[in-house]
ChimeraX commands (.cxc) that place a marker at each C-alpha (Angstrom):
marker #1 position -12.62,3.93,-10.69 radius 0.5
marker #1 position -12.86,2.58,-7.14 radius 0.5
marker #1 position -10.06,2.95,-4.60 radius 0.5
marker #1 position -10.08,-0.33,-2.66 radius 0.5
marker #1 position -8.61,-0.38,0.84 radius 0.5
marker #1 position -8.12,-3.91,2.16 radius 0.5
marker #1 position -7.81,-5.68,-1.18 radius 0.5
marker #1 position -5.83,-8.60,0.26 radius 0.5
marker #1 position -8.59,-9.94,2.53 radius 0.5
marker #1 position -11.06,-12.66,1.62 radius 0.5
marker #1 position -13.95,-10.52,0.39 radius 0.5
marker #1 position -11.76,-7.64,-0.82 radius 0.5
marker #1 position -9.53,-9.86,-2.95 radius 0.5
marker #1 position -12.50,-11.66,-4.45 radius 0.5
marker #1 position -14.15,-8.35,-5.31 radius 0.5
marker #1 position -10.98,-7.06,-6.99 radius 0.5
marker #1 position -10.53,-10.30,-8.93 radius 0.5
marker #1 position -14.15,-10.21,-10.10 radius 0.5
marker #1 position -14.11,-6.54,-11.15 radius 0.5
marker #1 position -10.47,-5.78,-12.03 radius 0.5
marker #1 position -11.43,-3.15,-14.62 radius 0.5
marker #1 position -13.11,-1.05,-11.91 radius 0.5
marker #1 position -10.59,-1.04,-9.09 radius 0.5
marker #1 position -7.43,0.67,-7.96 radius 0.5
marker #1 position -5.91,-1.35,-5.13 radius 0.5
marker #1 position -4.40,0.80,-2.42 radius 0.5
marker #1 position -1.13,-0.30,-0.84 radius 0.5
marker #1 position -1.45,-1.77,2.65 radius 0.5
marker #1 position 0.46,1.10,4.27 radius 0.5
marker #1 position -1.16,3.91,2.27 radius 0.5
marker #1 position -3.99,6.03,3.64 radius 0.5
marker #1 position -4.50,8.06,0.46 radius 0.5
marker #1 position -7.33,7.25,-1.99 radius 0.5
marker #1 position -6.63,7.54,-5.73 radius 0.5
marker #1 position -10.20,8.18,-6.85 radius 0.5
marker #1 position -13.37,9.77,-5.50 radius 0.5
marker #1 position -15.13,6.45,-4.93 radius 0.5
marker #1 position -13.78,4.45,-2.00 radius 0.5
marker #1 position -14.50,0.84,-1.03 radius 0.5
marker #1 position -13.18,0.12,2.44 radius 0.5
marker #1 position -12.60,-3.47,3.61 radius 0.5
marker #1 position -9.81,-3.01,6.20 radius 0.5
marker #1 position -10.83,-4.78,9.40 radius 0.5
marker #1 position -10.05,-7.38,11.99 radius 0.5
marker #1 position -12.14,-10.52,11.57 radius 0.5
marker #1 position -13.33,-11.81,14.94 radius 0.5
marker #1 position -13.93,-10.97,18.60 radius 0.5
marker #1 position -11.08,-13.05,20.02 radius 0.5
marker #1 position -8.26,-10.48,19.82 radius 0.5
marker #1 position -9.14,-9.40,23.36 radius 0.5
marker #1 position -7.19,-12.45,24.60 radius 0.5
marker #1 position -3.97,-11.82,22.65 radius 0.5
marker #1 position -3.86,-8.13,21.68 radius 0.5
marker #1 position -6.49,-6.06,23.44 radius 0.5
marker #1 position -5.85,-2.93,21.33 radius 0.5
marker #1 position -5.78,-4.58,17.89 radius 0.5
marker #1 position -9.47,-4.04,17.08 radius 0.5
marker #1 position -9.25,-0.38,18.09 radius 0.5
marker #1 position -6.01,0.18,16.16 radius 0.5
marker #1 position -7.25,-1.54,13.00 radius 0.5
marker #1 position -10.96,-0.77,12.93 radius 0.5
marker #1 position -10.80,2.78,14.28 radius 0.5
marker #1 position -7.31,4.28,14.18 radius 0.5
marker #1 position -6.40,3.18,10.64 radius 0.5
marker #1 position -9.94,3.99,9.55 radius 0.5
marker #1 position -9.65,7.57,10.87 radius 0.5
marker #1 position -6.26,7.97,9.18 radius 0.5
marker #1 position -7.94,7.19,5.85 radius 0.5
marker #1 position -10.86,9.51,6.61 radius 0.5
marker #1 position -8.36,12.32,7.19 radius 0.5
marker #1 position -7.68,12.20,3.43 radius 0.5
marker #1 position -11.36,12.17,2.43 radius 0.5
marker #1 position -12.57,15.69,3.22 radius 0.5
marker #1 position -13.90,16.40,-0.27 radius 0.5
marker #1 position -17.59,16.73,-1.02 radius 0.5
marker #1 position -17.36,14.72,-4.25 radius 0.5
marker #1 position -16.09,11.60,-2.41 radius 0.5
marker #1 position -18.36,8.58,-1.86 radius 0.5
marker #1 position -17.11,6.36,0.96 radius 0.5
marker #1 position -18.46,2.80,0.82 radius 0.5
marker #1 position -17.79,1.07,4.14 radius 0.5
marker #1 position -17.92,-2.71,4.50 radius 0.5
marker #1 position -19.39,-3.57,7.88 radius 0.5
marker #1 position -20.72,-6.76,9.44 radius 0.5
marker #1 position -23.86,-8.38,10.79 radius 0.5
marker #1 position -22.01,-8.49,14.12 radius 0.5
marker #1 position -22.96,-4.83,14.72 radius 0.5
marker #1 position -26.58,-5.84,15.37 radius 0.5
marker #1 position -26.04,-7.95,18.48 radius 0.5
marker #1 position -29.23,-9.46,19.90 radius 0.5
marker #1 position -32.11,-7.94,17.94 radius 0.5
marker #1 position -35.53,-9.02,16.78 radius 0.5
marker #1 position -35.13,-11.16,13.67 radius 0.5
marker #1 position -34.83,-10.77,10.79 radius 0.5
marker #1 position -32.66,-7.71,11.41 radius 0.5
marker #1 position -33.28,-4.77,9.14 radius 0.5
marker #1 position -31.19,-1.67,8.55 radius 0.5
marker #1 position -33.17,0.35,11.10 radius 0.5
marker #1 position -32.84,-2.19,13.92 radius 0.5
marker #1 position -31.24,-0.73,17.05 radius 0.5
marker #1 position -27.71,-2.13,17.28 radius 0.5
marker #1 position -26.36,-3.57,20.52 radius 0.5
marker #1 position -23.02,-5.15,19.61 radius 0.5
marker #1 position -20.99,-7.31,22.01 radius 0.5
marker #1 position -17.24,-7.94,21.84 radius 0.5
marker #1 position -14.36,-5.70,20.77 radius 0.5
marker #1 position -14.62,-6.50,17.04 radius 0.5
marker #1 position -18.37,-5.95,16.95 radius 0.5
marker #1 position -18.29,-2.75,18.99 radius 0.5
marker #1 position -15.48,-1.17,16.96 radius 0.5
marker #1 position -17.23,-1.99,13.69 radius 0.5
marker #1 position -20.36,-0.23,14.94 radius 0.5
marker #1 position -18.26,2.68,16.23 radius 0.5
marker #1 position -16.64,3.00,12.80 radius 0.5
marker #1 position -20.09,3.20,11.21 radius 0.5
marker #1 position -21.08,6.02,13.53 radius 0.5
marker #1 position -17.77,7.84,13.06 radius 0.5
marker #1 position -18.24,7.63,9.30 radius 0.5
marker #1 position -21.73,9.10,9.44 radius 0.5
marker #1 position -20.57,11.94,11.71 radius 0.5
marker #1 position -17.52,12.62,9.51 radius 0.5
marker #1 position -19.62,12.69,6.34 radius 0.5
marker #1 position -22.18,15.03,7.86 radius 0.5
marker #1 position -19.36,17.33,9.00 radius 0.5
marker #1 position -17.53,17.53,5.67 radius 0.5
marker #1 position -20.37,16.96,3.20 radius 0.5
marker #1 position -18.97,13.58,2.11 radius 0.5
marker #1 position -21.35,10.89,0.86 radius 0.5
marker #1 position -21.37,7.35,2.23 radius 0.5
marker #1 position -22.90,3.92,2.09 radius 0.5
marker #1 position -22.62,1.26,4.80 radius 0.5
marker #1 position -22.83,-2.38,3.71 radius 0.5
marker #1 position -23.42,-4.93,6.46 radius 0.5
marker #1 position -22.35,-8.39,5.30 radius 0.5
marker #1 position -23.89,-11.67,6.42 radius 0.5
marker #1 position -21.78,-14.82,6.97 radius 0.5
marker #1 position -19.75,-15.09,3.78 radius 0.5
marker #1 position -18.48,-18.50,2.70 radius 0.5
marker #1 position -16.44,-19.71,-0.24 radius 0.5
marker #1 position -13.05,-20.91,-1.39 radius 0.5
marker #1 position -9.84,-18.97,-0.93 radius 0.5
marker #1 position -10.18,-17.64,2.62 radius 0.5
marker #1 position -6.68,-17.58,4.06 radius 0.5
marker #1 position -7.90,-17.12,7.65 radius 0.5
marker #1 position -10.14,-20.17,8.01 radius 0.5
marker #1 position -10.45,-21.23,11.65 radius 0.5
marker #1 position -12.98,-22.04,14.34 radius 0.5
marker #1 position -13.28,-18.27,14.79 radius 0.5
marker #1 position -13.71,-17.22,11.14 radius 0.5
marker #1 position -15.33,-19.04,8.21 radius 0.5
marker #1 position -16.07,-21.95,10.51 radius 0.5
marker #1 position -18.06,-23.60,7.72 radius 0.5
marker #1 position -14.93,-24.07,5.63 radius 0.5
marker #1 position -13.09,-25.24,8.76 radius 0.5
marker #1 position -15.71,-27.91,9.44 radius 0.5
marker #1 position -15.85,-28.99,5.80 radius 0.5
marker #1 position -12.10,-29.51,5.93 radius 0.5
marker #1 position -12.69,-31.84,8.89 radius 0.5
marker #1 position -15.37,-33.68,6.91 radius 0.5
marker #1 position -12.94,-34.17,4.04 radius 0.5
marker #1 position -10.53,-35.86,6.46 radius 0.5
marker #1 position -13.31,-37.94,8.09 radius 0.5
marker #1 position -12.56,-36.28,11.41 radius 0.5
marker #1 position -15.11,-35.54,14.13 radius 0.5
marker #1 position -17.09,-32.33,13.69 radius 0.5
marker #1 position -18.31,-30.62,16.86 radius 0.5
marker #1 position -21.40,-28.43,16.61 radius 0.5
marker #1 position -22.59,-25.99,19.23 radius 0.5
marker #1 position -26.00,-27.10,20.54 radius 0.5
marker #1 position -26.33,-29.83,17.93 radius 0.5
marker #1 position -26.04,-27.29,15.11 radius 0.5
marker #1 position -29.34,-25.62,15.93 radius 0.5
marker #1 position -28.03,-22.00,15.78 radius 0.5
marker #1 position -29.19,-20.08,12.70 radius 0.5
marker #1 position -27.13,-17.95,10.33 radius 0.5
marker #1 position -27.63,-15.95,7.13 radius 0.5
marker #1 position -25.20,-17.42,4.59 radius 0.5
marker #1 position -24.19,-16.25,1.14 radius 0.5
marker #1 position -21.56,-17.48,-1.28 radius 0.5
marker #1 position -18.65,-15.13,-1.96 radius 0.5
marker #1 position -19.49,-14.56,-5.65 radius 0.5
marker #1 position -23.01,-13.40,-4.77 radius 0.5
marker #1 position -21.64,-11.17,-2.03 radius 0.5
marker #1 position -19.26,-9.49,-4.49 radius 0.5
marker #1 position -22.10,-9.00,-6.98 radius 0.5
marker #1 position -24.27,-7.49,-4.25 radius 0.5
marker #1 position -21.52,-5.09,-3.19 radius 0.5
marker #1 position -21.02,-4.02,-6.80 radius 0.5
marker #1 position -24.74,-3.50,-7.29 radius 0.5
marker #1 position -24.99,-1.26,-4.21 radius 0.5
marker #1 position -22.01,0.78,-5.44 radius 0.5
marker #1 position -23.70,1.19,-8.84 radius 0.5
marker #1 position -27.34,1.71,-7.83 radius 0.5
marker #1 position -27.57,2.09,-4.06 radius 0.5
marker #1 position -28.82,5.36,-2.61 radius 0.5
marker #1 position -26.26,7.57,-0.94 radius 0.5
marker #1 position -26.14,8.01,2.84 radius 0.5
marker #1 position -27.87,4.69,3.38 radius 0.5
marker #1 position -27.21,1.34,5.06 radius 0.5
marker #1 position -27.67,-1.91,3.11 radius 0.5
marker #1 position -27.86,-5.45,4.43 radius 0.5
marker #1 position -25.96,-7.86,2.18 radius 0.5
marker #1 position -27.30,-11.36,2.73 radius 0.5
marker #1 position -29.57,-14.12,1.52 radius 0.5
marker #1 position -32.39,-13.12,3.84 radius 0.5
marker #1 position -32.84,-16.83,4.62 radius 0.5
marker #1 position -32.40,-18.49,8.04 radius 0.5
marker #1 position -30.18,-21.58,7.75 radius 0.5
marker #1 position -29.31,-23.93,10.61 radius 0.5
marker #1 position -25.63,-24.85,10.86 radius 0.5
marker #1 position -26.76,-28.45,11.23 radius 0.5
marker #1 position -28.26,-28.34,7.74 radius 0.5
marker #1 position -25.00,-27.01,6.27 radius 0.5
marker #1 position -22.98,-29.86,7.78 radius 0.5
marker #1 position -25.51,-32.55,6.82 radius 0.5
marker #1 position -25.53,-31.40,3.19 radius 0.5
marker #1 position -21.72,-31.19,3.10 radius 0.5
marker #1 position -21.31,-34.60,4.69 radius 0.5
marker #1 position -23.59,-36.12,2.07 radius 0.5
marker #1 position -21.79,-34.37,-0.80 radius 0.5
marker #1 position -18.42,-35.65,0.44 radius 0.5
marker #1 position -19.72,-39.08,1.49 radius 0.5
marker #1 position -17.82,-38.35,4.67 radius 0.5
marker #1 position -17.47,-40.84,7.50 radius 0.5
marker #1 position -17.08,-38.09,10.11 radius 0.5
marker #1 position -18.93,-38.32,13.39 radius 0.5
marker #1 position -21.05,-35.28,14.21 radius 0.5
marker #1 position -21.21,-34.46,17.90 radius 0.5
marker #1 position -23.00,-31.79,19.88 radius 0.5
marker #1 position -21.07,-29.66,22.37 radius 0.5
marker #1 position -22.05,-26.82,24.68 radius 0.5
marker #1 position -21.48,-23.30,23.39 radius 0.5
marker #1 position -18.43,-21.79,25.15 radius 0.5
marker #1 position -19.18,-19.00,27.62 radius 0.5
marker #1 position -17.24,-16.33,25.70 radius 0.5
marker #1 position -19.01,-17.22,22.45 radius 0.5
marker #1 position -22.35,-16.75,24.20 radius 0.5
marker #1 position -21.25,-13.32,25.40 radius 0.5
marker #1 position -20.07,-11.89,22.08 radius 0.5
marker #1 position -22.20,-13.59,19.44 radius 0.5
marker #1 position -25.92,-13.99,18.90 radius 0.5
marker #1 position -27.21,-17.55,18.95 radius 0.5
marker #1 position -29.43,-16.94,15.92 radius 0.5
marker #1 position -29.21,-14.37,13.17 radius 0.5
marker #1 position -30.55,-13.59,9.74 radius 0.5
marker #1 position -31.20,-10.43,7.77 radius 0.5
marker #1 position -34.10,-8.67,6.13 radius 0.5
marker #1 position -32.82,-7.81,2.63 radius 0.5
marker #1 position -35.66,-6.02,0.82 radius 0.5
marker #1 position -33.52,-2.88,0.26 radius 0.5
marker #1 position -30.91,-4.96,-1.58 radius 0.5
marker #1 position -33.56,-6.77,-3.60 radius 0.5
marker #1 position -35.18,-3.45,-4.54 radius 0.5
marker #1 position -32.00,-2.68,-6.50 radius 0.5
marker #1 position -32.59,-5.82,-8.57 radius 0.5
marker #1 position -30.34,-8.23,-6.71 radius 0.5
marker #1 position -30.95,-11.94,-7.25 radius 0.5
marker #1 position -28.89,-14.62,-5.57 radius 0.5
marker #1 position -27.30,-16.94,-8.15 radius 0.5
marker #1 position -25.57,-19.56,-6.00 radius 0.5
marker #1 position -27.86,-21.74,-3.89 radius 0.5
marker #1 position -26.67,-23.21,-0.60 radius 0.5
marker #1 position -26.43,-26.65,-2.20 radius 0.5
marker #1 position -24.39,-25.35,-5.13 radius 0.5
marker #1 position -22.18,-23.23,-2.91 radius 0.5
marker #1 position -21.40,-26.14,-0.63 radius 0.5
marker #1 position -20.61,-28.35,-3.60 radius 0.5
marker #1 position -18.06,-25.79,-4.77 radius 0.5
marker #1 position -16.65,-25.51,-1.27 radius 0.5
marker #1 position -16.42,-29.29,-1.00 radius 0.5
marker #1 position -14.61,-29.41,-4.35 radius 0.5
marker #1 position -17.28,-31.56,-6.00 radius 0.5
marker link #1:1,2 radius 0.2
marker link #1:2,3 radius 0.2
marker link #1:3,4 radius 0.2
marker link #1:4,5 radius 0.2
marker link #1:5,6 radius 0.2
marker link #1:6,7 radius 0.2
marker link #1:7,8 radius 0.2
marker link #1:8,9 radius 0.2
marker link #1:9,10 radius 0.2
marker link #1:10,11 radius 0.2
marker link #1:11,12 radius 0.2
marker link #1:12,13 radius 0.2
marker link #1:13,14 radius 0.2
marker link #1:14,15 radius 0.2
marker link #1:15,16 radius 0.2
marker link #1:16,17 radius 0.2
marker link #1:17,18 radius 0.2
marker link #1:18,19 radius 0.2
marker link #1:19,20 radius 0.2
marker link #1:20,21 radius 0.2
marker link #1:21,22 radius 0.2
marker link #1:22,23 radius 0.2
marker link #1:23,24 radius 0.2
marker link #1:24,25 radius 0.2
marker link #1:25,26 radius 0.2
marker link #1:26,27 radius 0.2
marker link #1:27,28 radius 0.2
marker link #1:28,29 radius 0.2
marker link #1:29,30 radius 0.2
marker link #1:30,31 radius 0.2
marker link #1:31,32 radius 0.2
marker link #1:32,33 radius 0.2
marker link #1:33,34 radius 0.2
marker link #1:34,35 radius 0.2
marker link #1:35,36 radius 0.2
marker link #1:36,37 radius 0.2
marker link #1:37,38 radius 0.2
marker link #1:38,39 radius 0.2
marker link #1:39,40 radius 0.2
marker link #1:40,41 radius 0.2
marker link #1:41,42 radius 0.2
marker link #1:42,43 radius 0.2
marker link #1:43,44 radius 0.2
marker link #1:44,45 radius 0.2
marker link #1:45,46 radius 0.2
marker link #1:46,47 radius 0.2
marker link #1:47,48 radius 0.2
marker link #1:48,49 radius 0.2
marker link #1:49,50 radius 0.2
marker link #1:50,51 radius 0.2
marker link #1:51,52 radius 0.2
marker link #1:52,53 radius 0.2
marker link #1:53,54 radius 0.2
marker link #1:54,55 radius 0.2
marker link #1:55,56 radius 0.2
marker link #1:56,57 radius 0.2
marker link #1:57,58 radius 0.2
marker link #1:58,59 radius 0.2
marker link #1:59,60 radius 0.2
marker link #1:60,61 radius 0.2
marker link #1:61,62 radius 0.2
marker link #1:62,63 radius 0.2
marker link #1:63,64 radius 0.2
marker link #1:64,65 radius 0.2
marker link #1:65,66 radius 0.2
marker link #1:66,67 radius 0.2
marker link #1:67,68 radius 0.2
marker link #1:68,69 radius 0.2
marker link #1:69,70 radius 0.2
marker link #1:70,71 radius 0.2
marker link #1:71,72 radius 0.2
marker link #1:72,73 radius 0.2
marker link #1:73,74 radius 0.2
marker link #1:74,75 radius 0.2
marker link #1:75,76 radius 0.2
marker link #1:76,77 radius 0.2
marker link #1:77,78 radius 0.2
marker link #1:78,79 radius 0.2
marker link #1:79,80 radius 0.2
marker link #1:80,81 radius 0.2
marker link #1:81,82 radius 0.2
marker link #1:82,83 radius 0.2
marker link #1:83,84 radius 0.2
marker link #1:84,85 radius 0.2
marker link #1:85,86 radius 0.2
marker link #1:86,87 radius 0.2
marker link #1:87,88 radius 0.2
marker link #1:88,89 radius 0.2
marker link #1:89,90 radius 0.2
marker link #1:90,91 radius 0.2
marker link #1:91,92 radius 0.2
marker link #1:92,93 radius 0.2
marker link #1:93,94 radius 0.2
marker link #1:94,95 radius 0.2
marker link #1:95,96 radius 0.2
marker link #1:96,97 radius 0.2
marker link #1:97,98 radius 0.2
marker link #1:98,99 radius 0.2
marker link #1:99,100 radius 0.2
marker link #1:100,101 radius 0.2
marker link #1:101,102 radius 0.2
marker link #1:102,103 radius 0.2
marker link #1:103,104 radius 0.2
marker link #1:104,105 radius 0.2
marker link #1:105,106 radius 0.2
marker link #1:106,107 radius 0.2
marker link #1:107,108 radius 0.2
marker link #1:108,109 radius 0.2
marker link #1:109,110 radius 0.2
marker link #1:110,111 radius 0.2
marker link #1:111,112 radius 0.2
marker link #1:112,113 radius 0.2
marker link #1:113,114 radius 0.2
marker link #1:114,115 radius 0.2
marker link #1:115,116 radius 0.2
marker link #1:116,117 radius 0.2
marker link #1:117,118 radius 0.2
marker link #1:118,119 radius 0.2
marker link #1:119,120 radius 0.2
marker link #1:120,121 radius 0.2
marker link #1:121,122 radius 0.2
marker link #1:122,123 radius 0.2
marker link #1:123,124 radius 0.2
marker link #1:124,125 radius 0.2
marker link #1:125,126 radius 0.2
marker link #1:126,127 radius 0.2
marker link #1:127,128 radius 0.2
marker link #1:128,129 radius 0.2
marker link #1:129,130 radius 0.2
marker link #1:130,131 radius 0.2
marker link #1:131,132 radius 0.2
marker link #1:132,133 radius 0.2
marker link #1:133,134 radius 0.2
marker link #1:134,135 radius 0.2
marker link #1:135,136 radius 0.2
marker link #1:136,137 radius 0.2
marker link #1:137,138 radius 0.2
marker link #1:138,139 radius 0.2
marker link #1:139,140 radius 0.2
marker link #1:140,141 radius 0.2
marker link #1:141,142 radius 0.2
marker link #1:142,143 radius 0.2
marker link #1:143,144 radius 0.2
marker link #1:144,145 radius 0.2
marker link #1:145,146 radius 0.2
marker link #1:146,147 radius 0.2
marker link #1:147,148 radius 0.2
marker link #1:148,149 radius 0.2
marker link #1:149,150 radius 0.2
marker link #1:150,151 radius 0.2
marker link #1:151,152 radius 0.2
marker link #1:152,153 radius 0.2
marker link #1:153,154 radius 0.2
marker link #1:154,155 radius 0.2
marker link #1:155,156 radius 0.2
marker link #1:156,157 radius 0.2
marker link #1:157,158 radius 0.2
marker link #1:158,159 radius 0.2
marker link #1:159,160 radius 0.2
marker link #1:160,161 radius 0.2
marker link #1:161,162 radius 0.2
marker link #1:162,163 radius 0.2
marker link #1:163,164 radius 0.2
marker link #1:164,165 radius 0.2
marker link #1:165,166 radius 0.2
marker link #1:166,167 radius 0.2
marker link #1:167,168 radius 0.2
marker link #1:168,169 radius 0.2
marker link #1:169,170 radius 0.2
marker link #1:170,171 radius 0.2
marker link #1:171,172 radius 0.2
marker link #1:172,173 radius 0.2
marker link #1:173,174 radius 0.2
marker link #1:174,175 radius 0.2
marker link #1:175,176 radius 0.2
marker link #1:176,177 radius 0.2
marker link #1:177,178 radius 0.2
marker link #1:178,179 radius 0.2
marker link #1:179,180 radius 0.2
marker link #1:180,181 radius 0.2
marker link #1:181,182 radius 0.2
marker link #1:182,183 radius 0.2
marker link #1:183,184 radius 0.2
marker link #1:184,185 radius 0.2
marker link #1:185,186 radius 0.2
marker link #1:186,187 radius 0.2
marker link #1:187,188 radius 0.2
marker link #1:188,189 radius 0.2
marker link #1:189,190 radius 0.2
marker link #1:190,191 radius 0.2
marker link #1:191,192 radius 0.2
marker link #1:192,193 radius 0.2
marker link #1:193,194 radius 0.2
marker link #1:194,195 radius 0.2
marker link #1:195,196 radius 0.2
marker link #1:196,197 radius 0.2
marker link #1:197,198 radius 0.2
marker link #1:198,199 radius 0.2
marker link #1:199,200 radius 0.2
marker link #1:200,201 radius 0.2
marker link #1:201,202 radius 0.2
marker link #1:202,203 radius 0.2
marker link #1:203,204 radius 0.2
marker link #1:204,205 radius 0.2
marker link #1:205,206 radius 0.2
marker link #1:206,207 radius 0.2
marker link #1:207,208 radius 0.2
marker link #1:208,209 radius 0.2
marker link #1:209,210 radius 0.2
marker link #1:210,211 radius 0.2
marker link #1:211,212 radius 0.2
marker link #1:212,213 radius 0.2
marker link #1:213,214 radius 0.2
marker link #1:214,215 radius 0.2
marker link #1:215,216 radius 0.2
marker link #1:216,217 radius 0.2
marker link #1:217,218 radius 0.2
marker link #1:218,219 radius 0.2
marker link #1:219,220 radius 0.2
marker link #1:220,221 radius 0.2
marker link #1:221,222 radius 0.2
marker link #1:222,223 radius 0.2
marker link #1:223,224 radius 0.2
marker link #1:224,225 radius 0.2
marker link #1:225,226 radius 0.2
marker link #1:226,227 radius 0.2
marker link #1:227,228 radius 0.2
marker link #1:228,229 radius 0.2
marker link #1:229,230 radius 0.2
marker link #1:230,231 radius 0.2
marker link #1:231,232 radius 0.2
marker link #1:232,233 radius 0.2
marker link #1:233,234 radius 0.2
marker link #1:234,235 radius 0.2
marker link #1:235,236 radius 0.2
marker link #1:236,237 radius 0.2
marker link #1:237,238 radius 0.2
marker link #1:238,239 radius 0.2
marker link #1:239,240 radius 0.2
marker link #1:240,241 radius 0.2
marker link #1:241,242 radius 0.2
marker link #1:242,243 radius 0.2
marker link #1:243,244 radius 0.2
marker link #1:244,245 radius 0.2
marker link #1:245,246 radius 0.2
marker link #1:246,247 radius 0.2
marker link #1:247,248 radius 0.2
marker link #1:248,249 radius 0.2
marker link #1:249,250 radius 0.2
marker link #1:250,251 radius 0.2
marker link #1:251,252 radius 0.2
marker link #1:252,253 radius 0.2
marker link #1:253,254 radius 0.2
marker link #1:254,255 radius 0.2
marker link #1:255,256 radius 0.2
marker link #1:256,257 radius 0.2
marker link #1:257,258 radius 0.2
marker link #1:258,259 radius 0.2
marker link #1:259,260 radius 0.2
marker link #1:260,261 radius 0.2
marker link #1:261,262 radius 0.2
marker link #1:262,263 radius 0.2
marker link #1:263,264 radius 0.2
marker link #1:264,265 radius 0.2
marker link #1:265,266 radius 0.2
marker link #1:266,267 radius 0.2
marker link #1:267,268 radius 0.2
marker link #1:268,269 radius 0.2
marker link #1:269,270 radius 0.2
marker link #1:270,271 radius 0.2
marker link #1:271,272 radius 0.2
view
């Protein structure tokens, strides 16, 4: 069985719903695992907390994380940590698991710090680990949709209402996108077959322009929305790479095959 920390979030809840026979959900306030295999999703979700609560990323991504680690000092534990593509920062693309990370922003930096703390902790106590770096995940059911997180769903909601959609730099920035069901399958595959003490990129491995996503969605919805180009805000430029996609050969070597195409995923997201 898998002790899941952070089972109420978007990816965590979808994973638990997809594999209910495998998981033990850990209460929000608990720091104690109930099995020797741990899947850890607890995290903040964007770099903007610096404006409202400057310590939130540190408290959530590092302090709570260390409190859980305190209860994981057994050599038969395998700690599977869900990380993010944000840890890479500006790197040569596509980013692979050995790329040198240079994260920007409090969320990104604390996620990378948590990775390094985990590796050090595991080497100290003989614990095993895997680090899974997720691409941009999209799909239905995200309760924290905003301009800051799951912006694709946010913009599709605007398209549904025939409201104006504003794209940074005419939608030219590139992202690595994968539908939530495929992401959950990839996580499960790594937990079943992935090598221990390794990092795995979880993504499509395909560069997709945001402009393409909106054009496809607009066509699916027959939306009357105007699409306008706006300048990327200064803070966004500081903390987030303009373009990003992953190299995913390690994931594919385990036998992973993406099932939901971008077109199909957007149709689901559009409700068509």
